[in-house]
C-alpha positions in Angstrom: 193.2 93.6 -131.3 195.2 96.8 -132.5 195.5 99.8 -130.5 193.0 102.2 -132.0 190.3 100.0 -131.2 190.6 99.6 -127.5 189.8 102.4 -124.9 190.1 102.4 -121.4 187.8 104.7 -119.2 187.1 105.1 -115.3 183.1 106.2 -113.8 183.9 108.3 -111.2 181.3 110.3 -109.2 180.4 111.3 -105.8 178.7 108.1 -103.6 175.4 107.2 -104.6 175.3 109.2 -107.9 174.5 106.2 -110.0 177.9 105.3 -111.4 177.3 101.3 -110.9 174.1 101.4 -112.1 175.1 103.1 -115.3 177.6 100.5 -115.8 174.4 97.8 -115.8 172.6 99.7 -118.1 175.8 99.8 -120.4 176.4 96.0 -120.2 172.7 95.5 -120.9 172.9 97.1 -123.7 176.0 95.7 -125.3 173.9 92.6 -125.4 176.1 90.5 -123.2 172.8 89.1 -121.6 169.7 87.5 -123.1 166.2 89.2 -123.1 164.8 86.5 -120.7 168.3 86.1 -118.6 168.1 87.2 -114.6 170.5 89.4 -113.7 171.0 90.9 -110.2 171.1 94.9 -110.5 174.4 96.5 -109.5 176.5 93.7 -111.0 179.8 95.4 -110.6 179.4 95.3 -107.1 180.4 91.8 -106.0 181.0 91.9 -102.5 178.3 91.3 -99.7 179.0 94.7 -97.7 178.5 96.3 -101.3 175.1 95.1 -101.7 174.3 95.8 -98.1 175.3 99.2 -98.0 174.6 100.4 -101.4 178.2 101.9 -102.0 181.0 100.7 -104.1 184.0 99.6 -101.7 186.5 98.0 -104.7 187.1 99.5 -108.1 186.1 96.4 -110.2 186.8 96.4 -114.0 184.5 94.9 -116.8 184.5 95.2 -120.7 182.1 95.8 -123.6 182.4 95.7 -127.4 180.8 98.4 -129.2 181.2 99.1 -133.1 184.1 96.7 -133.5 185.9 98.3 -130.3 186.6 96.9 -126.8 185.7 99.7 -124.0 187.0 98.7 -120.7 185.4 100.4 -117.7 186.3 100.2 -114.2 183.9 101.6 -111.8 185.4 103.3 -108.7 184.0 103.7 -105.6 182.7 107.4 -104.5 183.4 107.6 -100.9 186.9 109.5 -100.0 187.7 106.7 -97.7 188.0 104.9 -100.3 190.6 107.2 -102.3 193.6 104.9 -102.2 191.1 102.3 -104.7 190.5 105.5 -106.7 193.9 107.0 -107.0 195.4 103.5 -108.1 192.3 103.2 -110.7 193.1 106.3 -112.3 196.8 104.9 -113.3 194.9 102.4 -115.4 192.9 104.3 -117.9 193.2 107.4 -120.6 190.2 109.1 -119.6 187.1 109.7 -117.0 183.6 109.8 -117.5 182.4 112.1 -114.3 179.3 111.4 -113.0 177.1 114.1 -110.9 174.0 113.7 -109.9 171.6 116.6 -111.4 169.7 117.4 -108.3 172.7 117.4 -105.7 175.7 119.0 -108.3 179.4 118.3 -107.5 180.1 117.0 -103.8 183.0 117.0 -102.1 184.1 113.7 -103.0 183.6 114.7 -106.6 186.0 117.1 -106.0 188.8 114.9 -104.5 188.6 112.2 -107.9 188.4 115.3 -110.5 191.7 116.9 -108.8 193.3 113.2 -109.1 192.1 112.8 -112.6 193.3 116.6 -113.9 196.5 116.2 -112.0 197.4 112.8 -114.3 196.0 115.0 -117.3 193.0 112.9 -118.1 190.4 113.9 -120.3 186.8 113.9 -118.7 183.3 113.5 -120.3 180.5 114.8 -118.1 177.4 113.0 -117.4 174.6 114.6 -115.4 172.3 111.7 -114.5 169.1 111.6 -112.6 167.5 114.0 -114.9 164.0 112.6 -114.2 164.3 113.5 -110.4 161.7 116.2 -109.5 164.1 118.5 -108.1 166.7 118.3 -111.1 168.7 121.6 -111.9 170.9 120.1 -114.6 171.9 124.0 -115.8 173.0 125.1 -112.2 174.8 121.6 -111.3 177.0 122.3 -114.9 178.0 125.5 -113.9 178.9 124.2 -110.5 181.0 121.6 -112.8 182.6 124.3 -114.7 183.5 126.1 -111.7 184.9 123.0 -110.1 187.4 122.4 -113.2 188.2 126.4 -113.1 188.9 126.4 -109.3 191.4 123.0 -109.9 193.3 125.0 -112.7 192.2 122.9 -115.2 193.7 123.7 -118.6 191.3 125.0 -121.7 191.4 121.4 -123.4 190.0 119.8 -120.0 187.5 122.5 -119.6 186.2 121.9 -122.9 184.3 118.8 -122.0 181.6 117.1 -123.9 178.1 116.7 -121.5 175.6 114.3 -121.8 172.3 113.8 -119.7 171.0 110.1 -118.9 168.8 108.5 -116.6 170.5 105.2 -115.7 168.1 103.2 -114.4 166.4 103.3 -117.8 169.2 103.3 -119.8 168.6 106.7 -121.2 170.7 109.5 -123.0 170.5 112.5 -125.0 173.4 115.2 -125.9 170.8 117.9 -125.8 168.1 118.5 -122.9 165.9 121.1 -124.9 166.0 119.5 -128.7 166.4 115.7 -128.7 164.2 112.6 -127.8 165.8 110.5 -125.3 167.4 107.5 -127.0 169.3 104.5 -125.5 172.9 105.0 -124.4 174.8 105.0 -128.0 175.2 108.7 -127.6 177.3 108.2 -124.8 179.3 105.3 -126.0 179.7 107.3 -129.4 181.4 110.2 -127.5 183.7 107.8 -125.2 184.9 106.5 -128.8 185.7 110.0 -130.2 186.9 111.5 -127.1 189.0 109.0 -125.1 192.2 108.8 -126.8 193.6 105.2 -127.4 196.2 103.8 -125.5 199.6 105.5 -126.3 202.2 103.0 -125.4 204.7 101.1 -128.0 203.9 97.8 -128.3 207.8 96.8 -129.8 208.9 98.7 -126.7 210.4 97.5 -123.3 208.0 95.8 -121.4 206.0 97.7 -118.6 203.1 96.4 -116.6 201.8 98.4 -113.6 200.0 96.5 -110.6 197.2 98.0 -109.6 195.5 95.2 -107.4 196.0 91.9 -106.0 193.2 89.6 -105.6 193.3 85.8 -103.9 192.2 82.9 -105.7 192.4 79.5 -104.2 193.3 77.2 -107.7 195.7 79.7 -109.0 197.4 81.7 -106.0 197.8 85.7 -106.2 196.5 87.4 -109.4 197.5 90.6 -109.9 195.3 93.2 -112.0 197.1 95.6 -113.7 197.5 97.5 -117.2 200.2 96.7 -120.0 201.6 100.5 -120.5 204.3 99.3 -123.1 205.7 96.2 -124.8 203.7 93.0 -125.6 202.5 90.8 -122.5 202.9 87.2 -123.1 201.5 83.7 -121.6 204.1 81.9 -119.6 206.5 84.4 -119.9 209.7 85.5 -118.0 209.8 88.6 -116.3 211.4 90.9 -113.5 209.3 92.0 -110.8 210.1 95.1 -109.8 209.2 95.9 -106.3 208.5 99.3 -104.4 211.9 99.3 -102.8 213.9 99.3 -105.5 214.6 95.5 -105.8 214.0 93.2 -108.3 213.6 89.7 -108.5 212.8 87.0 -111.4 208.9 85.4 -112.2 207.2 83.5 -114.6 203.8 83.9 -115.3 201.6 80.8 -115.3 198.6 81.9 -116.7 197.3 85.5 -118.7 193.8 86.7 -118.9 192.1 90.0 -120.1 188.5 91.1 -119.3 185.4 90.7 -121.5 182.0 91.7 -120.3 181.8 90.5 -116.7 184.5 87.5 -117.3 188.2 86.6 -117.2 189.0 85.6 -120.7 192.6 83.5 -121.0 194.8 85.1 -124.0 197.8 84.5 -125.1 199.5 87.9 -125.2 198.2 91.8 -124.5 199.5 94.9 -125.7 199.7 98.7 -124.4 196.3 99.7 -123.1 194.8 96.1 -121.9 193.5 95.6 -118.6 195.0 91.9 -117.8 194.9 89.5 -114.8 198.3 87.8 -114.5 198.2 84.6 -112.1 201.5 82.8 -110.9 203.7 85.8 -110.2 204.2 85.1 -105.9 204.9 87.7 -103.9 203.5 90.5 -106.3 202.6 93.6 -104.4 200.2 96.6 -105.1 201.8 99.3 -107.1 204.6 97.3 -108.2 205.7 96.5 -111.9 206.4 93.7 -114.3 209.5 94.6 -116.9 211.5 93.0 -119.2 213.6 89.8 -118.1 216.9 90.9 -119.0 216.4 94.9 -119.3 214.1 95.6 -116.7 212.4 99.7 -116.9 210.3 100.0 -113.4 207.1 102.1 -113.8 206.9 104.9 -110.7 205.2 103.3 -107.8 201.7 104.4 -107.0 201.5 107.2 -104.9 199.0 107.7 -102.3 197.7 110.1 -100.1 198.7 109.6 -96.1 196.3 108.4 -94.0 194.5 110.7 -91.4 193.1 108.2 -88.7 194.5 105.4 -86.8 193.0 102.7 -84.3 194.3 100.3 -81.9 193.4 96.3 -83.2 193.9 94.1 -80.1 193.7 90.4 -79.5 190.4 89.2 -77.2 191.2 89.0 -74.0 187.9 89.2 -72.4 186.1 85.9 -70.7 184.3 85.0 -73.8 187.0 84.7 -76.0 187.6 81.9 -78.7 183.9 80.9 -78.1 182.7 82.6 -81.3 185.2 83.1 -83.5 187.7 80.9 -85.4 190.9 82.7 -85.5 191.8 84.7 -82.2 195.5 84.6 -81.5 197.8 87.7 -81.9 199.8 85.9 -84.9 196.3 85.8 -86.9 195.5 88.8 -86.3 198.8 90.1 -87.2 199.0 88.1 -90.5 195.6 89.2 -91.5 196.4 93.3 -91.0 199.8 93.3 -92.5 198.2 91.0 -95.8 195.7 93.8 -95.4 198.1 96.2 -95.8 200.1 94.6 -98.7 196.5 95.0 -100.7 195.6 98.4 -99.7 197.6 100.8 -100.4 195.7 103.2 -98.1 195.8 100.9 -95.2 199.2 101.2 -92.9 199.9 98.9 -90.0 202.7 99.1 -87.3 203.6 97.3 -84.6 203.1 98.7 -80.9 205.4 97.9 -77.8 203.1 94.9 -76.9 202.8 91.8 -78.9 198.9 91.6 -78.7 198.3 95.0 -80.2 198.6 96.7 -83.6 197.9 100.2 -84.7 196.1 100.5 -87.8 196.3 103.9 -90.3 193.7 104.7 -92.8 191.7 107.3 -94.5 188.2 107.6 -91.9 186.1 105.9 -89.9 183.8 103.8 -93.2 187.1 102.6 -94.4 188.1 101.2 -90.7 184.4 99.8 -90.2 184.8 98.2 -93.3 187.5 96.5 -92.7 186.3 95.3 -89.5 183.1 94.0 -90.9 185.2 91.9 -93.3 187.5 90.6 -91.0 184.5 89.6 -88.4 182.5 87.7 -91.4 186.0 85.7 -92.0 186.0 84.2 -88.5 188.3 86.7 -86.9 187.7 87.7 -83.1 189.6 90.8 -81.5 189.2 94.3 -80.1 189.3 97.9 -81.1 190.3 101.1 -79.8 188.7 104.5 -80.3 189.4 106.4 -83.5 192.1 108.7 -83.2 193.5 111.3 -85.7 197.0 111.5 -86.7 198.8 114.7 -85.5 202.3 116.0 -86.9 204.8 118.7 -85.6 205.2 121.4 -87.4 208.0 124.0 -86.4 207.4 122.6 -82.9 203.6 123.1 -82.6 201.2 120.4 -83.0 199.2 120.0 -86.3 195.8 118.1 -87.0 194.1 117.0 -90.0 191.0 119.1 -91.3 188.1 118.7 -93.3 185.5 120.2 -95.6 182.2 119.3 -94.7 179.2 120.1 -97.2 175.8 119.6 -95.7 172.8 119.8 -97.4 169.5 120.0 -94.7 165.9 121.1 -94.6 166.3 124.9 -93.4 164.5 124.2 -89.7 167.4 121.9 -88.8 169.5 124.6 -89.8 170.2 126.3 -86.2 170.9 122.7 -84.2 173.7 121.3 -87.0 175.5 125.0 -86.6 175.2 124.6 -83.2 176.6 120.8 -82.9 179.4 121.8 -85.2 180.4 124.8 -83.9 180.7 122.9 -80.8 183.1 120.8 -82.3 185.3 123.5 -83.5 183.6 123.9 -87.1 184.2 127.2 -88.8 181.4 128.0 -91.4 182.7 129.1 -95.0 179.7 129.6 -97.1 175.7 128.9 -97.0 173.5 128.6 -100.1 169.9 128.3 -100.0 168.0 126.4 -102.5 164.4 127.2 -104.1 163.1 123.8 -102.5 163.8 125.2 -99.0 166.9 123.0 -98.5 170.1 125.2 -97.2 173.6 123.8 -98.2 176.8 124.2 -95.7 180.1 124.6 -96.0 182.6 124.2 -93.0 185.9 123.9 -92.1 186.1 121.4 -89.2 189.1 119.5 -87.7 188.9 115.9 -88.4 188.6 114.7 -84.7 185.3 117.0 -84.6 183.4 114.7 -87.2 184.4 111.4 -85.6 181.0 110.2 -84.1 179.0 113.0 -85.2 177.0 111.1 -88.4 174.9 109.3 -86.2 173.8 112.6 -84.3 173.6 114.5 -87.6 171.1 112.1 -88.8 169.2 112.0 -85.4 169.1 116.0 -85.3 168.1 116.4 -89.0 165.5 112.8 -88.8 167.0 111.4 -91.3 167.0 113.7 -94.3 170.1 115.5 -93.7 173.4 114.7 -96.3 176.6 114.7 -94.9 179.7 114.4 -96.9 183.4 115.3 -96.2 186.9 114.9 -97.7 190.8 115.9 -96.1 191.4 119.1 -96.8 194.9 120.0 -95.1 197.0 120.0 -91.5 196.2 122.6 -89.3 197.3 123.8 -85.8 195.3 122.0 -83.2 191.7 123.3 -82.6 192.2 122.9 -78.5 189.9 120.4 -76.6 186.4 118.9 -78.4 183.9 117.2 -76.4 183.2 113.9 -76.8 181.1 111.7 -75.1 179.5 113.9 -72.2 177.5 110.6 -70.3 179.1 107.6 -68.2 178.8 104.1 -68.9 176.7 101.5 -67.2 179.3 98.5 -66.6 178.5 94.9 -65.5 180.2 93.9 -62.3 179.8 90.5 -62.6 179.7 87.6 -64.9 176.0 86.0 -66.0 173.0 86.3 -67.8 171.0 89.8 -67.4 167.4 89.2 -65.9 164.3 91.2 -66.6 163.7 91.9 -62.8 167.3 93.4 -62.8 166.9 96.1 -65.8 163.5 96.9 -64.9 164.8 98.4 -61.5 167.7 100.1 -63.0 165.8 101.5 -66.1 165.9 105.1 -64.5 169.9 104.9 -64.3 169.9 105.3 -68.4 169.5 103.6 -72.0 170.3 99.7 -72.0 172.0 98.2 -74.7 171.5 94.3 -73.6 167.9 92.4 -73.3 166.8 89.8 -70.7 168.7 86.6 -71.0 171.9 88.1 -72.5 175.3 87.3 -71.5 177.4 89.7 -70.0 180.9 89.8 -67.8 182.8 92.0 -65.2 183.7 95.0 -66.9 181.4 94.9 -70.0 179.5 98.3 -70.8 175.6 97.4 -70.8 174.2 100.7 -71.4 174.8 104.5 -71.2 174.5 106.4 -68.2 172.0 109.5 -67.6 175.3 111.3 -65.8 178.7 111.7 -66.8 180.3 108.9 -64.5 180.9 105.5 -65.0 178.5 103.4 -63.2 178.8 99.7 -61.8 175.9 97.6 -61.9 174.5 94.0 -60.8 172.3 93.2 -64.0 172.4 89.5 -63.3 170.4 90.3 -59.9 167.5 87.7 -59.6 163.9 88.1 -57.7 164.1 86.6 -54.6 161.4 83.5 -54.3 158.3 84.1 -52.2 155.0 82.2 -52.1 153.4 84.9 -54.0 152.8 84.1 -57.4 153.2 86.7 -60.4 153.1 86.3 -63.9 156.5 86.3 -65.7 154.9 88.3 -68.5 154.3 91.1 -66.6 158.1 92.3 -65.8 159.1 91.4 -69.4 156.6 93.8 -70.8 157.9 96.4 -69.0 161.4 96.3 -69.6 162.4 99.2 -72.3 163.5 97.8 -75.4 167.7 98.0 -75.4 169.0 100.4 -78.1 170.5 98.3 -80.9 173.9 99.1 -81.8 175.3 98.9 -84.8 179.3 98.7 -85.7 179.7 102.3 -86.8 177.4 103.0 -83.5 179.9 101.0 -81.3 182.9 102.8 -82.8 181.1 106.3 -82.5 180.0 105.7 -78.7 183.7 104.5 -77.2 186.0 107.0 -75.2 189.8 106.0 -74.7 189.6 103.4 -71.8 186.8 101.5 -73.7 187.0 99.1 -76.6 184.8 96.8 -78.9 185.0 93.6 -78.6 184.2 92.3 -82.2 183.4 88.6 -83.1 181.3 87.0 -85.7 178.5 86.7 -83.7 178.3 90.0 -82.4 179.6 93.6 -81.2 180.0 93.8 -77.2 181.3 97.3 -75.5 183.9 96.9 -72.7 186.3 98.7 -70.6 189.9 98.1 -71.4 190.7 97.2 -67.6 187.6 95.4 -66.5 188.5 95.5 -62.9 187.2 98.6 -61.3 190.2 99.3 -59.0 192.4 98.9 -62.2 190.4 101.5 -63.9 190.8 103.8 -61.1 194.9 103.4 -61.3 195.0 104.0 -65.1 193.2 107.1 -64.5 195.1 108.1 -62.0 198.0 107.6 -63.9 196.7 108.9 -67.1 195.8 112.2 -64.8 199.6 112.4 -63.7 200.9 112.2 -67.1 199.3 115.1 -68.2 200.1 117.2 -65.5 
């Protein structure tokens, strides 16, 4: 394929603005499926978790043919927690398609990806999606996009972007809202060919290929996905593997693939601009490069923003350890986490002073929750501690990460949201009222203040609010922020919970367990109404008498337990508590299961602070 017939483009947008749906429509209209073929929606979301949560987590690539030319398309995540995926993806392309919801306009994570693209000098095509929404306001959204580009320091060429309007779910597009009839996506595909430059590398130059992800394959071993920047990469060729630390080693490519439609296609060679999958290179890592075997010229490694949050991952040493999971030892946990860090530059893993625990550093609660959920489904069993923000010492003063939070809510919920964020050291920077009766608020808030806030926010706004945030910068420590003001209800012995015990204890607080659930000493079974922790016997049985009573009567009156999701468990725990993760369940527990040890640890901590 001639270089001039190739285009590489990334689709970037805020979460839930329709990227994956638009790629679906482009694939359909490129004619890769039969008319009667049954195809699942959101084809680019290949992970089970992506389908369940309705968000893109891993960047995926595909390629379509149009007018005799090949367009490589990369679908990127829209959530700021997966910024590492976006940053590595943008090094693979020559331009971006910025997708913006015509009703919501550009949101904080839109700003994040646009900033990265502009820093790399990539041209943009702006697509206003969901034009069919009743509350769509395309003119205002477009003005906000121009303001965003100017605010981010874009040059005149970058600001002079083409604009298209789409309804991705219908596969419809037009260039001008006022004049044209809706057509298929041809105007969009024509704009990509006209506006996105062809790859500029020299096919006869020294080979340079940047690796942007490493995938595991049961048959082929590690498969490195990347882009040929310069030179020509050939199948079964000898190459130099250039590591991030400057060291090099010789390797040989066993199989070489390019992408076509939704499949990998074997090829004999690939020139500049081609996105390739390379098998057979053991020890290859993310952000590293392949070059000429004798005269290597490594590319600059991918630079990723630093993490802002850490969590402790430790082995499960509870009484139920090993009963539900396949991988339970510290060695297995360690190998899995270091493997994740090699394949995901936004994750960092560090040893601790104990062999049973590791510190994992990342971008946010969602990224950590996804990693935990992936490991749980793979059969791992472990415990995690409370998410902590990373602090820095600057001129002898402690600094912590701050975030910009944008909130879109109905006007009647404004008071409670402002009060909650005020308690969490948030400061309002901007307020904008819309004709639809909704208000958009912008806050500066410490990252600590947002840990555990999302579920409260949804409850406060009765599920009608939108909360998005992105990392801004490190600033001086904001002071104490109240976390959870209630205590925990803790089981004081091992056994099975009974309806009789839960019925008699229901005035103590809200329970997380139902009759018949297994519990152990030190396991958190509910939330106390009062600030202190309370040890309870939830396995107590009714004394037998010769008076008969219907067993169903008791069960009828036992309150329904609170069903805790993983995110809610992570939001709930305090420093002296852990979430036990197994393939079967999430359990909350005290770090020290024995009450005496808990008291001792609390005194030691109080003494060290004083």
